[in-house]
C-alpha positions as CSV (number, residue, x, y, z in Angstrom):
1,M,-0.5,-13.6,-15.7
2,W,-2.9,-10.7,-15.3
3,D,-4.1,-8.6,-18.3
4,S,-5.9,-5.3,-17.8
5,G,-6.1,-2.1,-19.7
6,N,-6.7,-0.1,-16.5
7,L,-3.5,-1.1,-14.8
8,V,-0.1,-0.1,-16.3
9,V,3.0,-1.9,-14.9
10,D,6.4,-0.3,-15.4
11,R,9.6,-2.1,-14.5
12,D,12.9,-0.3,-14.6
13,G,15.1,-3.4,-14.4
14,T,16.3,-2.7,-10.9
15,G,13.5,-4.4,-9.0
16,I,11.3,-1.4,-8.7
17,V,7.8,-1.8,-10.1
18,V,5.4,1.1,-10.7
19,V,1.8,0.1,-10.8
20,T,-0.4,2.9,-12.2
21,I,-4.2,2.9,-12.0
22,D,-4.9,4.3,-15.5
23,S,-8.5,5.6,-15.8
24,P,-8.2,9.4,-15.6
25,A,-11.6,10.0,-17.1
26,T,-13.1,8.7,-13.8
27,R,-10.3,10.0,-11.6
28,N,-9.0,6.4,-11.5
29,A,-12.2,5.0,-9.9
30,I,-12.1,1.2,-9.9
31,P,-14.9,-0.9,-11.2
32,P,-15.6,-4.4,-9.9
33,S,-13.5,-6.0,-12.6
34,G,-10.7,-3.6,-11.8
35,W,-10.5,-4.8,-8.1
36,R,-10.3,-8.4,-9.5
37,D,-7.4,-7.3,-11.8
38,L,-5.6,-5.5,-8.9
39,A,-5.7,-8.7,-6.7
40,R,-4.5,-10.8,-9.6
41,L,-1.7,-8.4,-10.3
42,F,-0.4,-8.2,-6.8
43,R,-0.4,-12.0,-6.5
44,D,1.6,-12.2,-9.7
45,L,4.1,-9.6,-8.3
46,T,4.4,-11.8,-5.2
47,E,5.6,-14.7,-7.3
48,R,8.2,-12.7,-9.3
49,A,11.5,-12.7,-7.4
50,E,12.9,-10.0,-9.5
51,D,10.1,-7.6,-8.4
52,R,11.4,-6.2,-5.1
53,V,9.6,-2.9,-4.3
54,I,6.1,-1.9,-5.5
55,I,5.0,1.7,-6.0
56,L,1.2,2.2,-6.5
57,T,0.1,5.5,-8.1
58,G,-2.6,6.9,-10.4
59,A,-2.6,8.5,-13.9
60,G,-3.7,12.0,-14.8
61,G,-3.1,13.8,-11.6
62,D,-5.3,11.6,-9.2
63,F,-4.5,8.6,-7.1
64,C,-7.9,6.8,-7.0
65,S,-11.3,8.2,-6.3
66,G,-12.6,4.9,-5.0
67,M,-15.3,2.6,-6.4
68,D,-16.5,3.3,-9.9
69,L,-20.2,3.9,-9.4
70,G,-21.1,3.5,-13.1
71,A,-22.8,0.8,-15.1
72,Q,-20.6,-2.1,-14.1
73,M,-21.3,-1.5,-10.4
74,A,-25.1,-1.4,-11.1
75,A,-24.8,-4.8,-12.8
76,T,-22.8,-6.5,-10.0
77,S,-24.3,-7.6,-6.7
78,A,-23.2,-5.8,-3.5
79,A,-21.9,-9.1,-2.1
80,E,-19.7,-9.6,-5.2
81,I,-18.4,-6.1,-5.1
82,M,-17.4,-6.4,-1.5
83,R,-15.7,-9.8,-2.1
84,L,-13.7,-8.4,-5.0
85,S,-12.6,-5.2,-3.3
86,S,-11.8,-7.0,0.0
87,D,-9.7,-9.5,-1.9
88,A,-7.7,-6.7,-3.6
89,I,-7.1,-4.9,-0.4
90,N,-5.8,-8.1,1.2
91,A,-3.5,-8.8,-1.8
92,V,-2.0,-5.3,-1.5
93,R,-1.6,-5.4,2.3
94,D,-0.2,-9.0,2.4
95,I,2.3,-9.0,-0.5
96,P,5.7,-9.9,1.1
97,K,7.4,-6.9,-0.5
98,P,7.5,-3.2,0.5
99,T,4.8,-1.1,-1.1
100,I,4.7,2.6,-1.4
101,A,1.6,4.7,-2.3
102,A,2.5,7.8,-4.3
103,I,-0.6,10.0,-3.9
104,S,-1.6,13.0,-6.0
105,G,-5.0,14.6,-6.4
106,A,-7.9,12.6,-5.1
107,A,-7.6,9.6,-2.8
108,A,-11.2,9.0,-1.7
109,G,-13.2,6.1,-0.3
110,G,-11.8,2.8,-1.4
111,G,-8.9,4.7,-3.1
112,F,-7.9,6.1,0.3
113,S,-8.2,2.6,1.8
114,L,-5.9,1.4,-1.0
115,A,-3.3,3.9,0.0
116,L,-3.6,2.9,3.7
117,A,-3.1,-0.8,2.7
118,C,0.4,0.1,1.4
119,D,3.3,0.0,3.8
120,L,4.3,3.6,3.2
121,A,2.4,6.6,1.8
122,I,3.7,9.8,0.3
123,A,1.3,12.5,-0.8
124,E,1.7,15.7,-2.7
125,Q,0.8,18.9,-0.9
126,D,-2.3,19.5,-3.0
127,A,-3.7,16.0,-2.6
128,R,-7.1,15.6,-1.1
129,L,-7.9,12.6,0.9
130,S,-11.3,11.5,2.2
131,Q,-13.3,8.7,3.7
132,V,-16.2,9.9,1.6
133,F,-18.4,6.8,1.9
134,V,-21.1,8.4,4.1
135,K,-21.8,11.0,1.5
136,H,-22.7,8.2,-0.9
137,G,-25.1,6.6,1.6
138,L,-22.5,3.9,2.5
139,M,-20.5,3.0,5.6
140,V,-16.7,2.9,5.5
141,D,-15.4,-0.3,3.9
142,T,-12.4,-1.8,2.0
143,G,-10.6,-2.3,5.4
144,S,-10.9,1.3,6.6
145,T,-12.9,0.5,9.7
146,W,-9.7,-1.4,10.8
147,F,-7.1,1.0,9.3
148,L,-8.6,4.1,10.9
149,T,-9.2,2.6,14.3
150,H,-5.7,1.1,14.5
151,M,-3.9,4.0,13.0
152,L,-5.8,6.9,14.7
153,G,-7.7,5.6,17.7
154,L,-11.4,5.3,18.0
155,H,-12.6,8.9,18.4
156,R,-10.5,10.3,15.6
157,A,-11.5,7.3,13.4
158,K,-15.1,8.1,14.0
159,E,-14.6,11.7,13.0
160,L,-13.2,10.8,9.6
161,A,-15.7,8.1,9.0
162,L,-18.9,9.9,10.2
163,F,-18.3,13.2,8.5
164,G,-16.6,12.1,5.3
165,R,-14.7,15.3,5.0
166,S,-11.8,16.0,2.6
167,Y,-8.4,16.6,4.2
168,S,-5.1,18.0,2.7
169,G,-1.9,16.0,2.6
170,A,-0.5,18.2,5.5
171,E,-3.5,17.4,7.7
172,M,-3.3,13.7,7.0
173,L,0.5,13.8,7.8
174,A,-0.3,15.5,11.1
175,L,-2.8,12.7,11.9
176,G,-0.2,10.0,11.1
177,L,-1.9,8.5,8.1
178,L,1.0,9.6,5.8
179,N,4.7,9.2,6.0
180,K,5.7,12.2,4.0
181,V,4.3,15.2,2.1
182,V,6.1,16.6,-0.9
183,A,5.6,19.4,-3.4
184,P,3.1,19.0,-6.3
185,G,4.4,16.8,-9.0
186,E,7.1,15.2,-6.8
187,G,5.2,12.3,-5.3
188,L,6.4,9.6,-7.7
189,A,10.0,10.8,-7.6
190,A,10.0,10.7,-3.8
191,A,8.5,7.2,-3.8
192,K,11.2,6.0,-6.2
193,Q,13.9,7.4,-4.0
194,W,12.6,5.5,-1.0
195,A,12.2,2.4,-3.2
196,R,15.9,2.7,-4.2
197,E,16.8,2.8,-0.5
198,L,14.7,-0.3,0.2
199,L,16.4,-2.2,-2.7
200,A,19.7,-1.9,-0.8
201,L,18.3,-3.7,2.2
202,P,17.9,-7.5,2.7
203,A,14.6,-8.6,1.0
204,I,14.1,-11.6,3.4
205,V,14.3,-9.3,6.4
206,L,12.1,-6.7,4.9
207,A,9.4,-9.3,4.2
208,Q,9.6,-10.7,7.7
209,T,9.6,-7.3,9.3
210,K,6.5,-6.3,7.3
211,E,4.7,-9.5,8.3
212,M,5.6,-9.2,12.0
213,L,4.4,-5.6,12.2
214,N,1.1,-6.5,10.4
215,L,0.5,-9.4,12.8
216,A,1.6,-7.3,15.8
217,S,-1.2,-4.8,15.1
218,E,-3.7,-7.6,15.3
219,G,-2.6,-9.6,18.4
220,G,-1.0,-9.4,21.8
221,F,2.4,-8.6,23.1
222,R,3.4,-12.2,24.0
223,E,2.4,-13.5,20.6
224,S,4.6,-10.8,19.0
225,L,7.6,-11.8,21.1
226,H,7.1,-15.5,20.1
227,R,6.9,-14.6,16.4
228,E,10.0,-12.4,16.6
229,C,12.0,-15.3,18.2
230,M,10.9,-17.7,15.5
231,A,11.7,-15.3,12.7
232,Q,15.0,-14.2,14.1
233,G,16.1,-17.8,14.5
234,F,15.6,-18.2,10.7
235,N,17.4,-14.9,9.9
236,T,20.6,-15.9,11.8
237,A,21.1,-18.7,9.3
238,T,20.8,-16.5,6.1
239,E,23.7,-15.4,3.9
240,D,22.3,-11.8,4.2
241,M,22.7,-11.8,8.0
242,K,26.3,-13.0,7.7
243,E,27.0,-10.4,5.1
244,G,25.5,-7.7,7.3
245,V,27.7,-8.6,10.2
246,S,30.9,-9.0,8.0
247,A,30.2,-5.6,6.4
248,F,29.8,-4.0,9.8
249,L,33.0,-5.5,11.2
250,E,34.9,-4.6,8.0
251,K,33.4,-1.1,7.9
252,R,32.0,-1.4,4.3
253,T,28.6,-1.2,2.7
254,P,26.9,-4.6,2.7
255,V,25.7,-6.2,-0.5
256,Y,22.5,-8.2,0.1
257,R,21.4,-11.0,-2.2
258,G,18.1,-12.1,-0.8
259,R,19.3,-15.5,0.5
């Protein structure tokens, strides 16, 4: 079990879990130990069957301003910082449950990468998102060389990475890096609405769909077809699949039980 004062976990009893990065004094910047805690937390969430959909957000009006550049970073080797932050990004991206980033205020550097590691991303209109690394004498990291290139294409990825400019939620939506933009103060509510919709869908299929799409972005077409065939063969034997077909034929709303 994880234990961290900078991560607040709220469960509403339905299966929705809200994880809040809680360090508003630093605009929710994450120190090396915070990345370790984040990885541990997401692995714990993976093991908890009752936790179905994860919302990641920040306290005090900001999502996450990236790596905390304070004393803890100065006392930690660059190699260890990269190991810890990479481990956390992997844990967020690979958790076999839907994840939604609810973004307000700043989402910069590693904080922006953290949002991109989630399956879905909703930002408020006044959010500011930036791959700010270059302005701190650093190259893009925490997975964003991959995220930007695969989500935007090479030339646009280079524009964001080389200039490190700040963009509005509307601009990022137009680029395809967000799913939705909402009014200020409504990001978390919009994420919870999507989470409730996801709760009504079969958990096994959601997990498989997420994994197949992640793998498809890394490999070729024939490999994707093969993985789809293997996974769908498993799905046809589940109770959820039988319930889905029965509900369709009986013209009723299906009730999925994750088995």
